DRENKEMI-822791 format. One line per 8 residues: number of its first residue (from 1); their letters; for each residue x, y, z of N, C-alpha, C. Coordinates in Angstrom, 1 decimal, decimal comma. Example, Ala and Ser with C-alpha at 12.3 -4.5 7.8 and 13.67 -1.06 7.14 Angstrom:
1> as> 13,2 -5,7 7,8 12,3 -4,5 7,8 13,2 -3,3 7,8 ~ 12,8 -2,2 7,1 13,7 -1,1 7,1 12,9 0,0 7,9
//
This chain:
1> xxxxxxxx> 0,8 -1,2 0,0 0,0 0,0 0,0 0,9 1,2 0,0 ~ 1,2 1,7 -1,1 2,0 2,9 -1,2 1,1 4,1 -0,9 ~ 1,7 5,1 -0,4 1,0 6,4 -0,1 0,8 7,2 -1,3 ~ -0,3 7,6 -1,6 -0,6 8,4 -2,8 -0,1 9,9 -2,6 ~ 0,8 10,3 -3,4 1,5 11,6 -3,3 0,5 12,7 -3,6 ~ -0,6 12,4 -4,2 -1,6 13,5 -4,5 -2,3 13,9 -3,3 ~ -2,3 13,2 -2,2 -2,9 13,6 -1,0 -2,2 14,7 -0,4 ~ -2,9 15,6 0,3 -2,3 16,8 0,9 -1,4 16,4 2,0
9> xxxxxxxx> -0,1 16,9 1,9 0,8 16,8 3,0 0,7 18,1 3,8 ~ 1,0 18,0 5,1 0,9 19,3 5,9 2,1 20,1 5,5 ~ 1,9 21,4 5,6 3,0 22,4 5,2 4,1 22,4 6,2 ~ 3,8 22,2 7,5 4,9 22,2 8,5 4,7 21,1 9,5 ~ 5,7 20,8 10,3 5,5 19,7 11,3 4,4 20,0 12,3 ~ 4,2 21,3 12,6 3,1 21,7 13,5 1,8 21,4 12,9 ~ 1,6 21,3 11,6 0,4 20,9 11,0 0,1 19,4 11,1 ~ 1,1 18,6 11,4 0,9 17,1 11,5 0,2 16,8 12,8
17> xxxxxxxx> -1,0 16,3 12,7 -1,7 15,9 13,8 -2,2 14,5 13,7 ~ -2,7 13,9 14,8 -3,3 12,6 14,8 -4,4 12,5 13,8 ~ -5,3 13,5 13,8 -6,4 13,6 12,9 -6,0 13,6 11,4 ~ -4,9 14,4 11,1 -4,4 14,5 9,8 -3,9 13,1 9,3 ~ -3,2 12,4 10,1 -2,7 11,1 9,7 -3,8 10,2 9,5 ~ -4,8 10,2 10,4 -6,0 9,3 10,2 -6,7 9,7 8,9 ~ -6,8 10,9 8,5 -7,5 11,3 7,3 -6,7 10,7 6,1 ~ -5,3 10,8 6,2 -4,5 10,2 5,2 -4,7 8,7 5,0
25> xxxxxxxx> -4,8 8,0 6,1 -5,1 6,6 6,1 -6,5 6,3 5,4 ~ -7,5 7,1 5,8 -8,8 6,9 5,2 -8,7 7,1 3,6 ~ -8,1 8,2 3,2 -7,9 8,4 1,8 -7,2 7,3 1,1 ~ -6,1 6,9 1,7 -5,3 5,8 1,1 -6,1 4,5 1,0 ~ -7,0 4,2 2,0 -7,7 3,0 2,0 -8,9 3,0 1,0 ~ -9,4 4,2 0,7 -10,6 4,3 -0,2 -10,3 3,7 -1,6 ~ -9,1 3,7 -2,0 -8,8 3,2 -3,4 -8,4 1,7 -3,3 ~ -8,3 1,1 -2,2 -7,9 -0,3 -2,1 -9,1 -1,2 -2,1
33> xxxxxxxx> -8,8 -2,4 -2,7 -9,8 -3,4 -2,7 -10,9 -3,3 -3,7 ~ -10,9 -2,3 -4,6 -11,9 -2,2 -5,6 -11,8 -3,2 -6,7 ~ -10,6 -3,8 -6,8 -10,4 -4,8 -7,9 -10,6 -6,3 -7,4 ~ -11,2 -6,4 -6,2 -11,3 -7,8 -5,6 -12,8 -8,1 -5,3 ~ -13,1 -9,4 -5,4 -14,5 -9,8 -5,1 -14,7 -9,7 -3,6 ~ -13,7 -10,0 -2,8 -13,8 -10,1 -1,4 -12,5 -9,6 -0,8 ~ -12,6 -9,0 0,4 -11,4 -8,5 1,1 -10,6 -9,7 1,7 ~ -9,3 -9,8 1,6 -8,6 -10,9 2,2 -8,8 -10,9 3,7
41> xxxxxxxx> -9,1 -9,8 4,4 -9,3 -9,9 5,8 -10,6 -10,6 6,1 ~ -11,5 -10,8 5,2 -12,7 -11,6 5,4 -12,4 -13,1 5,3 ~ -11,4 -13,4 4,6 -11,0 -14,8 4,3 -10,0 -15,4 5,4 ~ -9,1 -14,5 5,8 -8,0 -15,0 6,7 -8,3 -14,9 8,1 ~ -7,8 -15,8 9,0 -8,1 -15,7 10,4 -7,3 -14,5 11,0 ~ -7,7 -14,1 12,2 -7,1 -12,9 12,8 -5,6 -13,1 13,1 ~ -5,2 -14,3 13,4 -3,8 -14,6 13,7 -2,9 -14,3 12,5 ~ -3,5 -14,5 11,3 -2,7 -14,2 10,1 -2,5 -12,7 10,0
49> xxxxxxxx> -3,6 -11,9 10,3 -3,5 -10,5 10,2 -2,6 -9,9 11,3 ~ -2,6 -10,5 12,5 -1,7 -10,1 13,5 -0,2 -10,3 13,1 ~ 0,0 -11,5 12,4 1,4 -11,7 11,9 1,8 -10,7 10,8 ~ 0,8 -10,4 10,0 1,1 -9,4 8,9 1,4 -8,0 9,6 ~ 0,8 -7,7 10,6 1,1 -6,4 11,3 2,5 -6,4 11,9 ~ 2,9 -7,6 12,4 4,3 -7,7 12,9 5,3 -7,6 11,8 ~ 5,0 -8,2 10,7 5,9 -8,2 9,5 6,0 -6,7 9,1 ~ 4,9 -6,0 8,9 5,0 -4,6 8,5 5,8 -3,7 9,4
57> xxxxxxxx> 5,6 -3,9 10,7 6,3 -3,2 11,7 7,8 -3,5 11,7 ~ 8,1 -4,7 11,5 9,6 -5,1 11,3 10,2 -4,5 10,1 ~ 9,4 -4,5 9,0 9,9 -3,9 7,8 10,1 -2,4 7,9 ~ 9,3 -1,8 8,7 9,5 -0,3 9,0 10,8 -0,1 9,8 ~ 11,0 -1,0 10,7 12,3 -0,9 11,5 13,5 -1,0 10,7 ~ 13,5 -1,8 9,6 14,7 -2,0 8,8 14,6 -1,2 7,5 ~ 13,7 -0,3 7,3 13,6 0,5 6,1 14,9 1,3 5,9 ~ 15,3 1,4 4,6 16,5 2,2 4,3 16,3 3,6 4,0
65> xxxxxxxx> 15,0 4,0 3,9 14,7 5,5 3,7 13,5 5,8 4,6 ~ 13,4 7,1 4,8 12,3 7,6 5,6 11,0 7,4 4,9 ~ 10,9 7,6 3,6 9,7 7,4 2,9 9,2 5,9 3,0 ~ 10,2 5,0 2,8 9,8 3,5 2,9 9,3 3,2 4,4 ~ 9,9 3,8 5,4 9,5 3,6 6,7 8,1 4,1 6,9 ~ 7,8 5,3 6,4 6,5 5,9 6,5 5,4 5,0 5,8 ~ 5,8 4,5 4,6 4,9 3,6 3,9 4,5 2,4 4,8 ~ 5,6 1,8 5,3 5,4 0,6 6,2 4,6 0,9 7,4
73> xxxxxxxx> 4,8 2,0 8,0 4,1 2,4 9,2 2,6 2,7 8,9 ~ 2,4 3,3 7,7 1,0 3,5 7,3 0,3 2,2 7,1 ~ 1,0 1,2 6,5 0,4 -0,1 6,3 0,1 -0,7 7,6 ~ 1,0 -0,6 8,6 0,9 -1,2 9,9 -0,4 -0,6 10,6 ~ -0,5 0,7 10,5 -1,7 1,3 11,1 -3,0 0,9 10,5 ~ -3,0 0,8 9,2 -4,2 0,4 8,4 -4,5 -1,0 8,7 ~ -3,5 -1,9 8,7 -3,8 -3,3 9,0 -4,3 -3,5 10,5 ~ -3,8 -2,7 11,4 -4,3 -2,7 12,8 -5,8 -2,3 12,8
81> xxxxxxxx> -6,1 -1,3 12,1 -7,5 -0,9 12,1 -8,4 -2,0 11,5 ~ -8,0 -2,6 10,4 -8,7 -3,7 9,8 -8,9 -4,8 10,8 ~ -7,8 -5,1 11,5 -7,9 -6,2 12,5 -8,9 -5,9 13,6 ~ -9,0 -4,7 14,0 -10,0 -4,2 15,0 -11,4 -4,4 14,5 ~ -11,6 -4,0 13,2 -12,9 -4,2 12,6 -13,3 -5,7 12,5 ~ -12,3 -6,5 12,1 -12,5 -7,9 12,0 -12,9 -8,5 13,4 ~ -12,3 -8,0 14,4 -12,6 -8,5 15,8 -14,0 -8,2 16,2 ~ -14,6 -7,1 15,6 -15,9 -6,7 15,9 -16,9 -7,2 14,8
89> xxxx> -16,5 -8,2 14,0 -17,3 -8,8 13,0 -17,8 -8,0 11,9 ~ -17,0 -6,9 11,6 -17,4 -6,1 10,4 -16,8 -6,7 9,1 ~ -17,7 -6,9 8,2 -17,3 -7,4 6,8 -16,7 -6,3 6,0 ~ -15,6 -6,5 5,5 -14,9 -5,5 4,7 -14,9 -5,8 3,2
//
C-alpha cells in the first residue's frame, strides 16, 4: 500500500496531527480493494492479520529510507484498524 502523493501533506511539522494522519489513512484505504471480489481480511483468520502487522512493523524498523519507513508504518496502522474491525465482526 504505497501512499498516494496526490494527497495533501501538511505544510509544517506543526500541521501534522493525529487527525491528519487518520485522514491520510482513510484516503489511502478508499482506493484499495476495488479490484477484488472479497477482502482478504474476510477470508483469513485474525492470527494471520496479526502476523502481517508484525511483519509490516519489522519492515518499518529496517527500512532504508524515511519514505519507505512511512509507507510501512501507514500499512501497519491500516492493518491494525482492519484487524480491530474484524474482531468486531465487520465485513470488509
